[in-house]
Residue frames as a rotation matrix with the C-alpha (Angstrom) as fourth column:
MET 1
0.827 -0.482 -0.289 235.39
-0.286 0.082 -0.955 -54.12
0.483 0.873 -0.070 161.27
SER 2
0.828 -0.515 -0.223 238.38
0.545 0.641 0.541 -56.24
-0.135 -0.569 0.811 162.23
ASP 3
0.379 -0.813 -0.443 241.95
-0.111 -0.515 0.850 -55.00
-0.919 -0.273 -0.285 162.80
THR 4
-0.463 -0.594 0.658 243.02
0.540 0.400 0.741 -56.64
-0.703 0.698 0.135 159.51
ASP 5
0.241 0.666 0.706 240.20
0.969 -0.201 -0.142 -54.97
0.048 0.718 -0.694 157.58
LEU 6
0.917 0.093 -0.388 241.09
0.173 -0.969 0.177 -51.54
-0.359 -0.229 -0.905 158.99
LYS 7
-0.010 -0.993 -0.117 244.78
-0.025 -0.117 0.993 -51.99
-1.000 0.013 -0.024 158.21
GLN 8
-0.375 -0.097 0.922 243.84
0.834 0.400 0.381 -53.01
-0.405 0.912 -0.069 154.70
ARG 9
0.637 0.689 0.347 241.65
0.769 -0.602 -0.218 -49.92
0.059 0.405 -0.912 154.26
ILE 10
0.664 -0.518 -0.539 244.47
-0.088 -0.770 0.631 -47.70
-0.743 -0.372 -0.557 155.55
ALA 11
-0.387 -0.854 0.348 246.90
0.269 0.257 0.928 -49.29
-0.882 0.453 0.130 153.11
GLU 12
-0.064 0.423 0.904 244.46
0.995 0.101 0.023 -48.78
-0.082 0.900 -0.428 150.23
ARG 13
0.915 0.393 -0.094 243.81
0.391 -0.920 -0.037 -45.15
-0.101 -0.003 -0.995 151.09
TYR 14
0.353 -0.864 -0.358 247.52
-0.043 -0.397 0.917 -44.59
-0.935 -0.308 -0.177 151.52
ARG 15
-0.514 -0.568 0.643 248.28
0.555 0.351 0.754 -45.96
-0.654 0.744 0.134 148.07
GLU 16
0.449 0.705 0.548 245.45
0.893 -0.374 -0.250 -43.86
0.029 0.602 -0.798 146.55
VAL 17
0.935 -0.061 -0.350 247.23
0.051 -0.952 0.302 -40.82
-0.352 -0.301 -0.887 147.91
ASN 18
0.294 -0.945 -0.146 250.87
-0.524 -0.287 0.802 -41.75
-0.800 -0.159 -0.579 147.32
GLY 19
0.395 -0.144 -0.907 250.84
-0.832 0.362 -0.420 -44.25
0.389 0.921 0.023 144.50
ASP 20
0.965 -0.060 0.255 252.31
-0.058 0.901 0.430 -47.74
-0.255 -0.430 0.866 144.73
HIS 21
0.468 -0.872 -0.139 256.08
-0.586 -0.189 -0.788 -47.41
0.661 0.451 -0.599 144.96
PRO 22
0.505 -0.329 -0.798 258.59
0.480 0.876 -0.057 -49.89
0.718 -0.354 0.600 146.43
MET 23
0.828 -0.333 0.451 260.19
-0.559 -0.556 0.615 -49.21
0.046 -0.761 -0.647 149.78
THR 24
0.271 -0.819 -0.506 263.87
-0.106 0.497 -0.861 -50.23
0.957 0.287 0.048 149.76
ALA 25
0.319 -0.277 -0.906 265.89
0.880 0.442 0.174 -51.33
0.352 -0.853 0.385 152.76
ALA 26
-0.800 -0.594 0.088 267.40
0.539 -0.775 -0.331 -47.81
0.264 -0.218 0.940 152.88
ASP 27
-0.342 0.754 0.561 263.92
-0.291 -0.653 0.700 -46.34
0.893 0.076 0.443 152.91
ASP 28
0.568 0.562 -0.601 262.85
0.306 0.534 0.788 -48.63
0.764 -0.631 0.131 155.71
THR 29
-0.170 -0.714 -0.679 265.95
0.960 0.036 -0.278 -47.71
0.223 -0.699 0.679 157.78
TYR 30
-0.866 -0.145 0.478 265.29
0.139 -0.989 -0.049 -44.00
0.480 0.024 0.877 157.33
VAL 31
-0.026 0.969 0.248 261.61
-0.316 -0.243 0.917 -44.28
0.948 -0.055 0.312 158.15
SER 32
0.477 0.174 -0.862 262.27
0.601 0.651 0.464 -46.41
0.642 -0.739 0.206 161.25
ALA 33
-0.537 -0.744 -0.396 264.70
0.829 -0.380 -0.410 -43.78
0.155 -0.549 0.821 162.55
GLN 34
-0.932 0.111 0.345 262.37
-0.062 -0.987 0.151 -40.82
0.357 0.119 0.927 161.87
PHE 35
-0.115 0.985 0.129 258.91
-0.794 -0.169 0.584 -42.31
0.597 -0.035 0.802 162.64
VAL 36
-0.782 -0.050 0.621 257.26
-0.509 0.627 -0.590 -44.78
-0.359 -0.778 -0.516 164.92
ALA 37
-0.820 0.528 -0.221 254.90
0.245 0.673 0.698 -47.68
0.517 0.518 -0.681 164.16
LEU 38
-0.225 0.832 0.507 251.26
-0.530 -0.541 0.653 -46.76
0.817 -0.122 0.563 164.81
GLU 39
0.600 0.494 -0.629 250.66
0.180 0.683 0.708 -49.71
0.779 -0.538 0.321 167.16
GLU 40
-0.246 -0.761 -0.600 253.73
0.878 0.087 -0.471 -48.88
0.411 -0.642 0.647 169.21
LEU 41
-0.827 -0.024 0.562 252.66
-0.071 -0.987 -0.146 -45.21
0.558 -0.160 0.814 169.51
CYS 42
0.126 0.984 0.127 249.15
-0.446 -0.058 0.893 -46.19
0.886 -0.169 0.432 170.51
ALA 43
0.464 -0.034 -0.885 250.44
0.619 0.728 0.296 -48.59
0.634 -0.685 0.358 173.20
ALA 44
-0.620 -0.755 -0.213 252.69
0.693 -0.399 -0.600 -45.83
0.368 -0.520 0.771 174.60
HIS 45
-0.872 0.314 0.376 249.75
-0.354 -0.934 -0.040 -43.40
0.339 -0.168 0.926 174.81
GLY 46
-0.781 0.582 0.229 247.08
0.093 0.471 -0.877 -45.79
-0.618 -0.663 -0.422 175.99
ARG 47
-0.101 0.715 -0.692 245.07
-0.862 -0.410 -0.298 -45.57
-0.497 0.566 0.658 172.74
GLU 48
0.227 0.249 0.942 243.44
0.201 0.934 -0.296 -48.33
-0.953 0.256 0.162 170.68
SER 49
-0.755 -0.627 -0.191 245.05
-0.056 -0.228 0.972 -48.58
-0.653 0.745 0.138 167.28
ASP 50
-0.522 0.633 0.572 241.82
0.853 0.393 0.344 -49.60
-0.007 0.667 -0.745 165.62
GLU 51
0.478 0.731 -0.487 240.12
0.745 -0.631 -0.216 -46.46
-0.465 -0.260 -0.846 166.89
VAL 52
-0.101 -0.610 -0.786 242.99
-0.131 -0.775 0.618 -44.33
-0.986 0.165 -0.002 165.61
ARG 53
-0.896 -0.180 0.406 242.68
0.338 0.318 0.886 -46.03
-0.288 0.931 -0.224 162.18
ARG 54
0.019 0.960 0.278 238.96
0.999 -0.007 -0.044 -45.14
-0.041 0.278 -0.960 162.16
LEU 55
0.497 0.099 -0.862 239.79
0.264 -0.964 0.041 -41.55
-0.827 -0.248 -0.505 162.92
MET 56
-0.588 -0.775 -0.233 242.24
-0.086 -0.227 0.970 -41.62
-0.805 0.590 0.066 160.00
LEU 57
-0.777 0.360 0.516 239.68
0.629 0.434 0.645 -43.07
0.008 0.826 -0.564 157.64
GLY 58
0.296 0.943 -0.154 237.13
0.950 -0.308 -0.060 -40.61
-0.104 -0.128 -0.986 158.94
ARG 59
0.027 -0.405 0.914 239.40
0.569 -0.746 -0.347 -37.64
0.822 0.530 0.210 158.10
ARG 60
0.942 0.255 0.217 239.95
-0.044 -0.547 0.836 -36.65
0.332 -0.797 -0.504 161.75
LEU 61
0.439 -0.895 0.077 243.61
-0.198 -0.013 0.980 -37.65
-0.877 -0.445 -0.183 161.95
PRO 62
0.241 -0.377 -0.895 246.22
-0.959 -0.232 -0.161 -37.82
-0.147 0.897 -0.417 159.19
LEU 63
0.956 0.036 -0.292 247.09
-0.143 0.924 -0.354 -40.94
0.257 0.380 0.888 157.33
PRO 64
0.563 -0.826 0.017 250.46
0.504 0.359 0.786 -42.60
-0.655 -0.434 0.619 158.09
GLY 65
0.419 -0.526 -0.740 253.46
-0.652 -0.742 0.158 -40.80
-0.632 0.416 -0.654 156.63
TYR 66
-0.417 -0.541 -0.730 254.83
-0.874 0.459 0.159 -44.05
0.249 0.704 -0.664 155.25
LEU 67
0.885 0.423 0.195 253.95
-0.451 0.882 0.138 -47.72
-0.114 -0.210 0.971 154.91
ARG 68
-0.157 -0.965 0.210 257.14
-0.828 0.244 0.504 -49.65
-0.538 -0.094 -0.838 155.68
SER 69
-0.388 -0.063 -0.920 257.85
-0.788 0.540 0.295 -52.65
0.478 0.839 -0.259 153.43
ASP 70
-0.950 0.099 -0.295 256.67
0.222 0.878 -0.423 -55.01
0.217 -0.468 -0.857 156.23
GLY 71
-0.161 0.981 0.111 253.29
0.592 0.006 0.806 -53.18
0.790 0.196 -0.581 156.24
ALA 72
-0.274 0.011 -0.962 253.89
0.933 -0.241 -0.268 -51.16
-0.235 -0.970 0.056 159.38
GLU 73
0.583 0.524 0.621 251.93
0.597 -0.795 0.109 -47.87
0.551 0.307 -0.776 159.43
MET 74
-0.361 -0.845 -0.394 254.67
0.927 -0.278 -0.253 -45.32
0.104 -0.456 0.884 160.28
VAL 75
0.644 0.674 0.362 253.55
0.558 -0.738 0.380 -42.10
0.523 -0.043 -0.851 161.96
PRO 76
-0.155 -0.697 0.700 255.22
-0.186 -0.675 -0.714 -39.13
0.970 -0.241 -0.025 163.61
ALA 77
-0.627 -0.167 -0.761 255.89
0.635 0.458 -0.623 -39.51
0.453 -0.873 -0.181 167.30
ASP 78
-0.888 0.335 -0.315 253.75
-0.028 -0.722 -0.691 -36.36
-0.459 -0.605 0.650 167.97
LEU 79
-0.773 0.610 0.175 250.78
0.389 0.238 0.890 -37.67
0.501 0.756 -0.421 165.94
PHE 80
0.069 0.907 -0.415 248.35
0.919 0.105 0.381 -36.88
0.389 -0.408 -0.826 168.77
ALA 81
-0.614 -0.453 -0.646 249.85
0.731 -0.634 -0.251 -33.59
-0.296 -0.627 0.721 169.87
LEU 82
-0.941 0.260 0.216 247.79
-0.109 -0.839 0.533 -31.31
0.320 0.478 0.818 167.69
ALA 83
-0.115 0.967 -0.228 244.52
0.154 0.244 0.957 -32.93
0.981 0.075 -0.177 168.57
ASP 84
0.012 0.031 -0.999 245.35
0.984 0.179 0.018 -32.84
0.180 -0.983 -0.029 172.23
GLY 85
-0.845 -0.382 -0.376 246.27
0.451 -0.885 -0.116 -29.15
-0.288 -0.267 0.920 171.97
ALA 86
-0.783 0.592 0.188 243.00
-0.225 -0.552 0.803 -28.39
0.579 0.587 0.566 170.08
GLY 87
-0.460 0.652 0.602 240.90
-0.829 -0.074 -0.554 -30.06
-0.316 -0.754 0.575 172.75
GLY 88
-0.118 0.383 0.916 240.28
0.010 0.923 -0.385 -33.41
-0.993 -0.036 -0.113 170.91
THR 89
-0.828 -0.256 0.500 239.86
0.431 0.281 0.858 -34.76
-0.360 0.925 -0.122 167.42
ASP 90
0.145 0.947 0.287 236.31
0.980 -0.098 -0.170 -33.22
-0.133 0.306 -0.943 167.18
ARG 91
0.787 0.104 -0.608 237.79
0.176 -0.982 0.061 -29.73
-0.591 -0.155 -0.792 167.50
LEU 92
-0.102 -0.985 0.138 240.98
0.501 0.069 0.863 -30.31
-0.860 0.157 0.486 165.53
GLU 93
-0.146 0.041 0.988 239.75
0.988 -0.052 0.148 -29.29
0.057 0.998 -0.033 162.09
ALA 94
0.797 0.512 0.320 238.31
0.483 -0.859 0.170 -25.92
0.362 0.019 -0.932 163.18
TRP 95
0.721 -0.597 -0.352 241.33
0.077 -0.435 0.897 -25.16
-0.689 -0.673 -0.268 165.31
PHE 96
-0.186 -0.861 0.474 243.74
0.683 0.233 0.692 -26.04
-0.706 0.453 0.545 162.46
VAL 97
0.058 0.309 0.949 241.89
0.955 -0.296 0.038 -24.13
0.292 0.904 -0.312 159.73
ALA 98
0.888 0.425 -0.179 241.67
0.461 -0.823 0.333 -21.05
-0.006 -0.378 -0.926 161.95
HIS 99
0.174 -0.922 -0.345 245.45
0.470 -0.230 0.852 -20.56
-0.866 -0.310 0.393 161.67
TRP 100
-0.731 -0.349 0.586 244.96
0.679 -0.291 0.674 -19.15
-0.065 0.891 0.450 158.17
ASP 101
-0.701 0.443 -0.559 243.25
-0.240 -0.884 -0.401 -15.84
-0.672 -0.147 0.726 157.48
ASP 102
-0.320 0.550 -0.771 241.69
-0.929 -0.023 0.369 -17.31
0.185 0.835 0.519 154.36
PRO 103
0.193 0.453 0.870 239.36
-0.673 0.707 -0.219 -20.22
-0.715 -0.543 0.441 155.21
ALA 104
0.934 0.165 -0.316 239.82
-0.353 0.553 -0.754 -21.76
0.050 0.816 0.575 151.74
THR 105
0.089 -0.982 -0.169 243.58
-0.614 0.080 -0.785 -21.84
0.784 0.174 -0.596 152.27
GLY 106
-0.340 -0.166 0.926 243.09
-0.925 0.236 -0.297 -23.27
-0.169 -0.958 -0.233 155.73
ARG 107
0.592 0.650 0.475 240.85
-0.506 0.760 -0.408 -26.06
-0.627 0.001 0.779 154.40
ALA 108
0.776 -0.392 -0.493 243.37
-0.366 0.356 -0.860 -26.83
0.513 0.848 0.132 151.61
GLU 109
-0.310 -0.922 0.232 246.13
-0.745 0.084 -0.662 -27.14
0.591 -0.378 -0.713 154.21
TRP 110
0.002 0.405 0.914 243.84
-0.845 0.490 -0.216 -29.31
-0.535 -0.772 0.343 156.33
ASP 111
0.929 0.339 -0.150 243.39
-0.359 0.720 -0.595 -31.67
-0.093 0.606 0.790 153.35
ALA 112
0.316 -0.900 -0.301 247.18
-0.473 0.125 -0.872 -31.70
0.822 0.418 -0.386 152.85
TYR 113
-0.366 -0.442 0.819 247.72
-0.924 0.071 -0.375 -32.45
0.107 -0.894 -0.434 156.54
LEU 114
0.446 0.625 0.641 245.20
-0.670 0.708 -0.224 -35.38
-0.594 -0.329 0.734 156.46
SER 115
0.758 -0.155 -0.634 247.05
-0.504 0.478 -0.719 -36.85
0.415 0.864 0.284 153.45
GLY 116
0.838 -0.527 0.143 249.98
0.203 0.544 0.814 -37.71
-0.507 -0.653 0.563 155.79
GLN 117
0.555 -0.627 0.547 252.34
0.750 0.092 -0.655 -36.22
0.361 0.774 0.521 153.22
TYR 118
0.786 -0.314 0.532 253.68
-0.418 -0.905 0.084 -33.51
0.455 -0.288 -0.842 155.50
VAL 119
0.778 -0.610 -0.149 256.77
0.612 0.681 0.402 -35.64
-0.144 -0.404 0.904 155.97
CYS 120
0.188 -0.672 0.716 258.67
0.545 -0.535 -0.646 -32.51
0.817 0.512 0.265 154.89
LEU 121
0.188 -0.087 0.978 258.52
-0.634 -0.772 0.053 -31.16
0.751 -0.630 -0.200 158.49
ARG 122
-0.763 -0.526 -0.376 260.10
-0.028 0.608 -0.793 -32.56
0.646 -0.594 -0.479 161.63
SER 123
-0.703 0.642 -0.305 257.02
0.478 0.109 -0.872 -31.45
-0.526 -0.759 -0.383 163.54
VAL 124
-0.642 0.534 0.550 253.74
0.530 -0.209 0.822 -30.79
0.554 0.819 -0.149 161.68
THR 125
-0.245 0.568 -0.785 252.02
0.708 -0.448 -0.545 -27.78
-0.662 -0.690 -0.293 163.16
PRO 126
0.725 0.547 0.418 250.24
0.687 -0.534 -0.492 -24.88
-0.046 0.644 -0.763 161.47
ALA 127
0.772 -0.492 -0.404 253.02
-0.313 -0.846 0.432 -22.55
-0.554 -0.207 -0.807 162.51
ALA 128
-0.206 -0.901 0.381 255.66
-0.029 0.395 0.918 -24.82
-0.978 0.178 -0.108 160.98
ILE 129
0.067 0.344 0.937 253.65
0.909 0.366 -0.200 -25.26
-0.412 0.865 -0.288 157.80
ARG 130
0.943 0.332 0.023 253.28
0.321 -0.887 -0.332 -21.48
-0.090 0.320 -0.943 157.40
ARG 131
0.502 -0.816 -0.286 256.90
-0.404 -0.513 0.757 -20.87
-0.765 -0.265 -0.587 158.18
LYS 132
-0.264 -0.610 0.747 258.09
0.400 0.636 0.660 -23.41
-0.878 0.473 0.076 155.66
GLU 133
0.423 0.531 0.734 255.87
0.897 -0.133 -0.421 -21.95
-0.126 0.837 -0.533 152.97
HIS 134
0.955 -0.095 -0.280 257.22
-0.074 -0.994 0.085 -18.44
-0.287 -0.061 -0.956 153.78
LEU 135
0.164 -0.986 0.013 260.86
-0.337 -0.043 0.941 -19.55
-0.927 -0.159 -0.340 153.68
THR 136
-0.209 -0.249 0.946 260.60
0.700 0.637 0.323 -21.56
-0.682 0.730 0.041 150.49
ALA 137
0.721 0.514 0.466 258.92
0.693 -0.516 -0.504 -18.60
-0.018 0.686 -0.728 148.77
GLU 138
0.822 -0.487 -0.294 261.65
-0.346 -0.838 0.423 -16.27
-0.452 -0.246 -0.857 149.97
ILE 139
-0.132 -0.911 0.391 264.46
-0.061 0.402 0.914 -18.64
-0.989 0.096 -0.109 148.92
GLY 140
0.054 0.215 0.975 262.81
0.875 0.461 -0.150 -19.26
-0.482 0.861 -0.163 145.57
GLY 141
0.809 0.346 0.476 262.58
0.550 -0.732 -0.402 -15.54
0.209 0.587 -0.782 144.87
ALA 142
0.533 -0.651 -0.541 265.96
0.408 -0.363 0.838 -14.56
-0.741 -0.667 0.072 146.29
GLU 143
-0.395 -0.760 0.516 267.66
0.829 -0.053 0.556 -14.08
-0.395 0.648 0.651 142.94
ALA 144
0.043 0.486 0.873 265.15
0.787 -0.555 0.270 -11.37
0.615 0.676 -0.406 142.02
GLU 145
0.646 0.123 -0.753 265.89
0.671 -0.561 0.484 -9.26
-0.364 -0.818 -0.445 145.11
PRO 146
0.977 -0.165 0.133 267.45
-0.070 -0.843 -0.534 -5.83
0.201 0.512 -0.835 144.25
ASP 147
0.384 -0.885 0.262 270.70
-0.912 -0.319 0.259 -6.56
-0.145 -0.338 -0.930 146.15
ALA 148
0.972 0.031 0.235 271.10
-0.003 0.993 -0.121 -10.12
-0.237 0.116 0.965 144.80
GLY 149
0.577 -0.816 0.036 274.75
0.455 0.285 -0.844 -11.15
0.678 0.503 0.536 144.85
SER 150
0.209 -0.494 0.844 275.81
-0.564 -0.766 -0.309 -8.78
0.799 -0.411 -0.438 147.61
ALA 151
-0.779 -0.540 -0.318 277.33
-0.026 0.535 -0.845 -9.94
0.626 -0.650 -0.431 150.91
ARG 152
-0.678 0.624 0.389 274.20
-0.634 -0.228 -0.739 -8.82
-0.372 -0.748 0.550 152.83
TRP 153
0.249 0.798 -0.549 272.01
-0.949 0.314 0.027 -10.69
0.194 0.515 0.835 150.36
ALA 154
-0.141 -0.386 -0.912 274.13
-0.251 0.905 -0.344 -13.89
0.958 0.180 -0.225 150.73
ALA 155
-0.972 -0.202 0.121 273.96
-0.159 0.182 -0.970 -13.65
0.174 -0.962 -0.209 154.54
ARG 156
-0.331 0.927 0.179 270.21
-0.862 -0.219 -0.457 -13.22
-0.384 -0.306 0.871 154.40
LEU 157
0.248 0.391 -0.886 269.78
-0.804 0.593 0.037 -16.09
0.540 0.704 0.461 151.96
HIS 158
-0.442 -0.526 -0.727 271.88
-0.063 0.826 -0.560 -18.47
0.895 -0.202 -0.398 154.03
ALA 159
-0.889 0.208 0.408 269.99
-0.439 -0.136 -0.888 -17.54
-0.130 -0.969 0.212 157.19
ARG 160
0.125 0.979 -0.163 266.78
-0.977 0.093 -0.191 -18.51
-0.172 0.183 0.968 155.49
ILE 161
0.189 -0.112 -0.975 268.24
-0.524 0.828 -0.197 -21.74
0.830 0.549 0.098 154.17
ASP 162
-0.833 -0.540 -0.119 269.63
-0.157 0.437 -0.885 -22.64
0.531 -0.719 -0.449 157.61
GLU 163
-0.548 0.707 0.447 266.26
-0.734 -0.152 -0.662 -22.04
-0.400 -0.691 0.602 159.21
LEU 164
0.383 0.736 -0.558 264.52
-0.913 0.395 -0.105 -24.14
0.144 0.549 0.823 156.64
ASP 165
-0.284 -0.645 -0.709 267.19
-0.390 0.753 -0.529 -26.87
0.876 0.126 -0.465 157.08
LEU 166
-0.943 -0.136 0.303 266.20
-0.327 0.213 -0.921 -27.10
0.061 -0.968 -0.245 160.78
LEU 167
-0.141 0.980 0.142 262.50
-0.891 -0.062 -0.451 -27.44
-0.433 -0.190 0.881 159.99
MET 168
0.598 0.431 -0.675 262.92
-0.774 0.530 -0.347 -30.32
0.208 0.730 0.651 157.56
PRO 169
0.517 -0.428 0.742 264.15
-0.126 0.819 0.560 -33.92
-0.847 -0.383 0.369 157.82
GLU 170
-0.505 -0.851 -0.145 266.53
-0.332 0.037 0.942 -35.44
-0.796 0.525 -0.301 155.24
PHE 171
0.487 0.714 -0.503 263.85
-0.834 0.209 -0.510 -37.26
-0.259 0.668 0.698 153.17
THR 172
-0.246 -0.509 0.825 264.48
-0.118 0.861 0.495 -40.61
-0.962 0.024 -0.272 151.46
ALA 173
-0.966 -0.223 -0.131 264.46
-0.154 0.086 0.984 -41.94
-0.208 0.971 -0.117 147.89
TYR 174
-0.499 0.851 0.162 260.85
0.863 0.506 0.003 -43.14
-0.080 0.141 -0.987 148.20
ASP 175
0.060 0.565 -0.823 259.76
0.381 -0.775 -0.504 -39.50
-0.922 -0.283 -0.262 148.70
ARG 176
-0.556 -0.325 -0.765 261.15
-0.500 -0.604 0.621 -38.53
-0.663 0.728 0.173 145.31
LEU 177
-0.942 0.315 0.119 259.08
0.311 0.680 0.664 -41.30
0.128 0.662 -0.738 143.78
ARG 178
-0.208 0.959 -0.193 255.80
0.956 0.158 -0.246 -40.38
-0.205 -0.236 -0.950 145.36
PHE 179
0.240 0.237 -0.942 256.28
0.224 -0.957 -0.183 -36.67
-0.945 -0.167 -0.283 144.92
GLY 180
0.769 0.164 0.618 257.39
0.599 0.155 -0.786 -37.15
-0.225 0.974 0.021 141.33
GLY 181
0.461 -0.684 0.566 260.73
0.284 -0.491 -0.824 -35.33
0.841 0.541 -0.032 141.56
PRO 182
-0.579 -0.815 -0.009 262.99
0.303 -0.204 -0.931 -33.38
0.757 -0.542 0.365 143.89
THR 183
0.203 0.578 -0.790 261.95
0.969 -0.006 0.245 -32.60
0.137 -0.816 -0.562 147.44
SER 184
0.921 0.137 0.366 261.84
0.093 -0.986 0.135 -29.12
0.379 -0.090 -0.921 148.93
ARG 185
0.636 -0.772 -0.029 265.12
0.004 -0.034 0.999 -29.93
-0.772 -0.635 -0.018 150.64
ASP 186
0.070 -0.618 0.783 266.67
0.887 0.398 0.235 -30.77
-0.457 0.678 0.576 147.33
THR 187
0.221 0.107 0.970 265.62
0.826 -0.549 -0.128 -27.52
0.519 0.829 -0.209 145.71
CYS 188
0.778 0.284 0.560 265.64
0.039 -0.912 0.409 -25.04
0.626 -0.296 -0.721 148.52
VAL 189
0.806 -0.546 0.229 268.54
-0.317 -0.071 0.946 -26.27
-0.500 -0.835 -0.230 150.67
THR 190
0.240 -0.789 0.565 270.97
0.484 0.602 0.635 -28.56
-0.842 0.121 0.526 148.84
ALA 191
0.246 -0.152 0.957 270.76
0.959 -0.107 -0.264 -26.94
0.143 0.983 0.119 145.40
MET 192
0.906 0.100 0.412 270.75
0.086 -0.995 0.052 -23.35
0.415 -0.012 -0.910 146.74
ARG 193
0.704 -0.708 0.056 273.83
-0.185 -0.107 0.977 -24.06
-0.686 -0.698 -0.207 148.91
ALA 194
0.087 -0.679 0.729 275.59
0.766 0.513 0.387 -25.54
-0.637 0.525 0.565 145.88
ARG 195
0.371 0.117 0.921 274.68
0.826 -0.496 -0.270 -22.59
0.425 0.861 -0.280 143.59
PHE 196
0.501 -0.158 0.851 275.42
-0.252 -0.967 -0.031 -19.92
0.828 -0.199 -0.525 146.18
PRO 197
0.031 -0.523 -0.852 278.21
0.716 0.606 -0.346 -21.12
0.697 -0.600 0.394 148.48
ARG 198
0.843 0.253 -0.475 278.34
0.533 -0.512 0.673 -19.51
-0.073 -0.821 -0.567 151.92
PRO 199
0.688 -0.592 0.421 280.68
-0.265 -0.744 -0.613 -16.50
0.676 0.310 -0.669 151.90
């Protein structure tokens, strides 16, 4: 299969997952600052871009996080880090899933990872995924805590928000289109800071 055919199949799979939404100039600028073009990353790491595309289509590496408006497949700079740490793409799935006590949860997270939609983390690792989930749950449930409204509660809430803030990038308007609404940063960082100003 030619390079053009593989790129086309990646683009088709990407749109199946994300829908077909326009990328604006502002989206392109954001993505270019936060991610790297697949071919550039492969050249820097001595890898063949076509082989990486085959691994993506074979569900052994995640899809690109974005398709820039010029068609460039934009991926995180550490795209290969997890596979390298796991001992190769053949071992990556088992290594990844094993980070969850419940295998069904681990496999669901693996599917989410392969979608390329974990653009909500600066670095996509099982530890960061689990920590984000924990923090968003705590922030979402903060108002129901027994000491809600107290100074100690506010300090605890803002410590969680600050930690989550460090885990996540800023997002771009395109993300709100493909995810169908506010991002986790919108709801758990920006909105919570506005509702509960830091003491």
